[in-house]
N, C-alpha and C positions, 0 to 999 in steps of 0.2 A: 479856596479853603486853606486855612493856616493851622499848623500844628506845632506845639512845643514838644520837644522830645529830649530825654536825657538818658544816656547809657554810661556805664562805669567801667566796662572791661571788654575784652575781646569777644566773649560769648554773647554779651549784650549787643555788641556791634553786629554780630551775625543775625541775631533775632531782629534787631531794629532795621537792618538792611532789607530783610525779607518783608517786613511790614511796610516799610516805605515804598518798596518796589510794587507791592500789591495795591497800595492806595493810589500810587501814580498810574497804574494801569487803568483805574476808573476815573481818576482826576489828574490828568497829566500836568496841570498847572498848580497842583497843590504844593505849598511851600512848607519847609521844616527848618527849625532852628533850635539850638540848645547846646547840648554836649554830644558829640558824635565821634565814632571811630572811623578808620580809613574806609571801610566798606560803605558806610553811610555817606561819608563825604563825597565819595565817587558818584553817589546818586543825587548830589546837590544839597545835602543837608548842611546848613551853616553852623559851624561849631564856635560858640562864644568862648569856651574854655577847652583846653586839650583834655581828652578822655583820660590820659595817663594820671592826671591829678586826682581822680576818684578811685584809682586802682589800688586799694589798700585793704588788707585782710587782718582780722583779729581785733578784739576789743581794745587791748592796750595800744596796738598800732594806730587804730582810729583815734583814740584819745590823744595820741602824740601829734596828730595832724588836725586836731579839732578846730583850732582857730582858722586855719586856711580853708578847711571844708565849710565851716560856718559862714565865712565871708563869701565864698562862691555861691552858696545856697541863698544867702540874703540878696546878693546881686541878681541872681536869676529870678527870685520872687519879685523884686522890684521891676525887672525887665518885663516879665510876662504880665504883671498887673497893669503896667503902662502900655503894653502892646499885647493885649489879650488874644491868645489863639482860640480857635474853635474848640480844640481839645488839647489838654496836656497829657502826654504819655510818658510815664516813667518805665523804663525797661530795666528790670532787675535792679541792682544797687539799692535795695530797700532802705538801708539805714540812712541813705541820702534822700531818696525819692519820696518816701512816705510823708515825711515832714514837709517837704516842698509841695507835694500834692495837696496836703491839708490846707496850707496857707492859700494856695491858688483856688481851691474849692470854696473856702470861706469868702473869697473875693468874687465868687460867681462863675468861675471857670470850670468847665467839665473836666474830670480827671479819670485816667485809666492807669492801672498798674499792670504791666505785662510781665509776668513771672512773679509768682508768690514768694515772699520770704518764707523761710522754713519755720513758720509760726506753728505748724503742726508738730514740730520737733522740739522746740524750746521757746520759752517766753510766750506762751499762748495768750497771755493778757494783752498782747499787741493787737489782737483781733479788734478790740474796741476802737483803737486808734485808726486802724485800717478802714473800719466801717465809716468813720468820720472823714477819712481822707480821700476815698475813691468812690466814684460813681459806678465803676465796674472793675472787677478783678478778672484778668485773663490768666488762666493757669495752663501749665504744660502737661500736667498729669491728672488722670481721673481721680485718684485718691484726694488730691487737693480740692477739686471741685466739690466732692462730698463733704469735706471739712468745712468749707465756707457756706455751702448751702444749709448745713445743719445749724449755722450761726446767723442765718438771715442776712448774709452779705451777697450783693449782686455779683454773680460769678458765671464764667463760661470757660469750659475746658476746650482749648483749641488744638490740643496735641502738640507735638514738637516738630519744628521744621526739619530737623536732622532726620527724623523718621521718614519724612517725605522724599528726601534727596539721596539717602543711602540705600543702596540696593540690598535686597534680601540676602543675596549670595555674592558678596564682593569678590573680586578677582585677585586672589593672593599672588598667583604666579606673575601676573602683569605688574603688580606693585613691586615685586622683587626684581624683576627685570629693569624697571625704571630706576630703581634705587641701586642697581648693580650689586645686589646681595647674592652670594654664591647659593646655588640651588640645593646643595647638599647640607646646608647648615640648619641648625635649630635656632630660631631667631627670637630674641627677647628685646622688646622695646621698653625704654625707660622714659617716662614723662613726668618731670618733677614740678609741673605747674607753670602757669603763665605769669604769675606775680613774682616780683623780686623776693618777697618774704618767703614764698613757698620754696623757691630754689635755694634760698639761704638755709632753710631747715631740712631740706630733703636731698640736695645734690650729693653730699658726701655719704650719707647712709645708702643711697641708691648705688653709688660707685662701689662702696664696700660690699654691698649685696651682690653686685655683678661679679666682683672678684671671688667672692665666696662660692658662687655658682660655678664659675669657670674652673676653679680648683678641683671641683668634683665632677664636672661634665665638660671636657675640653672642646667638644664640638659646637659649643654655643657661639652665636654671633650676636653682638650687642649693637643697638642703634638708639640714639636719643634725639628726637626732634625738639628744638628749643624755640620758644614763641617768637623771639626776635634777636637781633644782634646783642642787645644788652644781656638777655638771659643766656645767650650762648657764651659770652665772655665770662659771665658769672659761673657757668658750669665748667668752663675750661680752667678757671682759677681753682675750683674745687678739685678737678682732676690733678692739677699740678700739686696741690697740697697733699694729695694721696699718693704722690710719687710719679704720676703721669705715665704709668706703664699699662694701664688697662686698655685692651684693644676694643675701642668703641667708636662707631661711626657717628659723627655729629651732623645734624641737618638743621638748617634754619627754616622754621615753618614746616609746612607739609606734614603735619601730625597725622592727618587721616590716612595718607598713603603709607606712612611708616607703620601705623597700627594695622592697616590692611595686610602688610607684608609679614607681620609678626605672628609667631605661634602663641606667645604669651606676652601680656602687657603688664608692666608695673607702673602705677600712676598715682598721682595725688588725687584725693577725694575731691569731686567737683564735676563740672559738666563733661570733662573728658571721659569719666566713667560711663556716662550715657552713650557717648560716641563709641566707646569700646564695646558696649552691649549691642548697639545697632550693627557693629561690624562683626558681632558674634565671637568676640575674643575672650578666651580665658584670661582672667586678670587677678592681680593682687593690688588691693587698694591700701594706700598708706597716707598718713597725715601727721604733721607735727605743727604745734603752735608754741608761742612763748608759754612758760609755765603759768603765768598769771592768767592769760587768755584761756588756756586749757582748763584751769581750775574753775573759772567762772562759767565756761561753756558746760563743763561736766555737771556743775551744781544745778544749772538751769535746764539741762537736757531732759526730754521727756520721751525719747525713743530708744529702742534697743539696737537699731541699725542706723548707719550714717551713709553708706554707699548707695547710690541710686539703684543699681541692679537689685540689691537686697530690699530696698524700700518698695520698688515697683513689684517685686515678686511676693512681698509680704513674708519672706523667709530668707534664711542665710544661703546665698548661692556662691558668693565669692568671699575670700578672706578679707577682713578689715583689720588693719594693724595701725592703731592710733597711739600717738605720743610715745610712751615708754615701750609699747609693744612693737613699734616700728624700728626694729633692729636689723642689722644686716643678716644675721642668722635666721631670724623668723621670716623675713622677706625671701631670702634665698631658699629656705626649706619649702615655702609655699609655691615658689616658682618650679622647683624640681619635682614637687608632688604632681604637677600637671603632666610633666614629661614621663614620669614613672607610671602614671595611670591615665592613658589616653581616653579611656571610657568616660572620665570626668569631663574632658573637653567635648566629647560628643553630646553628653547630657546637657552641658551648658548651652551648646549651640541650639538645641531644641527649645530650651527654656527661653533663650534670648529671642528666637524667632517668634514665639508666641507673644512676648511683650512688645516686640517691634510692631506687630499687627495692630495692637491696641492703641499705639501712639501715632499711627499714620492717618492723619485727618485733614491734610492740606492746610497746615497750621497758619501760614502767613495770610492766606486768603480768608480763613475763618476769623483771624484776629482783625484784619482790615475791615471786614464786614461789620464786626461788632463795634469798632471805633467809628466807622462812618454812620452807623445807625445812631450812635450816641450824639455825634456831631449834628446829624439831621434833626434829631429831637430838639436840640438846642435851637436850630434854625427855625423849625416849625413853631416852637414856642414864641420866638421873637416875632415871626410873621403874624401870629395870632394877636400879639399885643399891638402890632402896628395897624392891622387891618380888621381886627375883630370888632 
C-alpha cells in the first residue's frame, strides 16, 4: 500500500508521524513519500522536498514565495499523477495542500485532509473548494466536525494526538529538576513560535515584556524554548538588540518540558496554545503579523476568539493580545495578574482538564483507520471492476 503525504511545519510533522506509525502497525510494508519532517523521515517517509520550504505564515509572506511554492506543488502533482498512491494525505498546510488535493482527486486519486483549515473562522467560502478537493476531512476538534457535517462534507473528528500522550497531571517538579530551575522561583516561559516570521515579530516584544515583569516582580525566572538553532540565534540577536541584560535561560527544543516547568506561559497563537492547555498552564496568547496581512485577516475574520483554548471553551478563558494590543505592558500585566490572583490559575486548570477529556480519542489510530477504510474502498472498487 502506497501513500502520498505532505506536511508543512513541525506540528504537522508530529501529526503525520503519529499517523504513519499507526498505519505501519497494520501494514508494515506501507510506503510513504511527499514532503516530510524529521519525525516522519525517521519512520521511513521519503521527502521529495524539504519541509522548511513550506513553513511560511501570513498572506503577504505567502505571496512573496508564490512562484517557488507553485513550482513545488506543480511538480508534486505531476509526480503523484504519474506514480499514483492509494491515498494522498495532506497534513495541515491547507493553503498548499487543498489545491494539490483537488488536482489529484480530479485525476482519480483518493484524498484526505488531516487538520482542517480555520475555515470556520474566516473565508468560509473555501468550504466549496474543500468539498471538491477531499474525499474525507479529518478534524482535531469537535466543533470543526459539526461545521463540516452541517455543510455535507465527509468528515470525522479523530481528536488530537497530544491529548492522548500528555498526562492529565504533568509533573512540574520533575520538569524543573531536569531543566535545573531553582525551586523557589516563579517561572514564566516565553514561546515566540516555530517560524522565522513569528520570532521576527514577537521576540523583542516578549523580551521587553519579561523585563517589564522583572522590574515589578524580582523573583521571576524566565525560560524560552526555541524550535531549532536558527530560531535560537534569531532570538539571541533580539536579546542583543535589547541590551542583552535580561536573565533568561534559552533552550533548543524541549518546549513541552519547559511549559510543564512553568507557572505561566506567554506564547504565539497556534498549536502551542493547545499544548499549553493540555499541560493545564495559565497562558497569555499574543500574535503579530505584517500590517497588510493583519488588515486582510481582520477584514475576513468571522470569529471573536483566535486562541484555541478560547475556541474550544466557547468563551474567553485566556487573554488574547493581537497585533497592536501585543505590547510589553499589556503582556506583562496579564502575566502578573495570574501571580496576583492564584485562584484564576486553579479555575483554568479545572476548565482545561474538562477540555482535555473531550479531545482524548486515540487520534492517530482513529485517523489511520479512516485513511485505510478509504484506501480499501478504492481497492474494493478496483477489484469489482476486474472481477465483477
